[in-house]
C-alpha positions as CSV (number, residue, x, y, z in Angstrom):
1,M,-98.2,-175.1,59.1
2,R,-101.0,-174.3,61.7
3,D,-100.7,-170.6,62.5
4,N,-100.9,-171.8,66.3
5,Y,-98.1,-173.8,66.4
6,I,-96.1,-170.8,65.2
7,K,-96.9,-168.5,67.2
8,E,-96.7,-170.5,70.6
9,A,-92.9,-171.8,68.8
10,Q,-92.1,-167.8,68.6
11,K,-92.5,-167.9,72.2
12,V,-89.4,-169.8,72.3
13,I,-87.5,-168.6,69.4
14,T,-88.4,-165.0,69.3
15,D,-86.2,-164.0,65.6
16,P,-88.0,-165.4,62.5
17,N,-85.1,-166.1,61.1
18,I,-83.5,-168.4,63.5
19,L,-87.1,-169.8,64.0
20,V,-87.1,-170.8,60.2
21,N,-83.7,-172.6,60.3
22,V,-84.8,-174.5,63.1
23,V,-87.6,-175.5,61.8
24,S,-86.0,-176.4,58.6
25,R,-82.8,-178.2,59.8
26,R,-85.4,-180.4,62.1
27,V,-87.6,-181.4,59.0
28,K,-84.4,-182.2,56.7
29,Q,-83.1,-184.8,59.9
30,L,-86.9,-186.3,59.8
31,R,-87.0,-186.9,56.1
32,Q,-83.9,-188.3,56.6
33,G,-86.0,-190.9,59.0
34,N,-84.8,-189.4,62.8
35,R,-88.1,-190.3,64.7
36,P,-90.1,-187.4,66.3
37,L,-89.4,-186.2,69.6
38,V,-93.3,-185.1,70.2
39,E,-96.3,-188.0,69.8
40,S,-99.0,-187.2,68.7
41,L,-102.6,-188.5,68.5
42,E,-103.2,-186.9,64.9
43,K,-101.6,-186.7,61.8
44,L,-99.1,-183.4,60.9
45,N,-96.9,-182.4,58.8
46,L,-93.4,-182.6,60.1
47,E,-92.9,-179.2,60.2
48,D,-95.7,-179.1,62.7
49,V,-93.7,-181.3,63.9
50,A,-90.6,-179.4,64.2
51,L,-92.8,-176.9,65.4
52,R,-94.1,-179.1,67.7
53,E,-90.8,-179.9,69.4
54,I,-89.9,-177.0,69.7
55,I,-92.9,-175.5,71.5
56,E,-92.2,-178.5,74.2
57,G,-88.6,-177.9,74.6
58,K,-87.4,-181.0,73.1
59,I,-84.7,-179.4,70.4
60,S,-82.6,-175.7,70.8
61,Y,-80.4,-174.3,69.0
62,E,-76.9,-172.5,69.6
63,L,-75.2,-169.2,67.7
64,G,-71.9,-170.3,67.0
65,E,-69.7,-167.0,66.8
66,A,-69.4,-164.7,63.8
């Protein structure tokens, strides 16, 4: 994963545990065939695609009640 993408995504999702969970869930969806919500001229790995989606506000999350 690219450090600059991680830093930018942490501005959107400040809790590192939640960020890891959101990225891993999105990567799983992308591996299952879901289309990326961002376009890139360069080849990005799936983790970077997920981070870019977070940075650009294309995906979000909700916390369930404990």
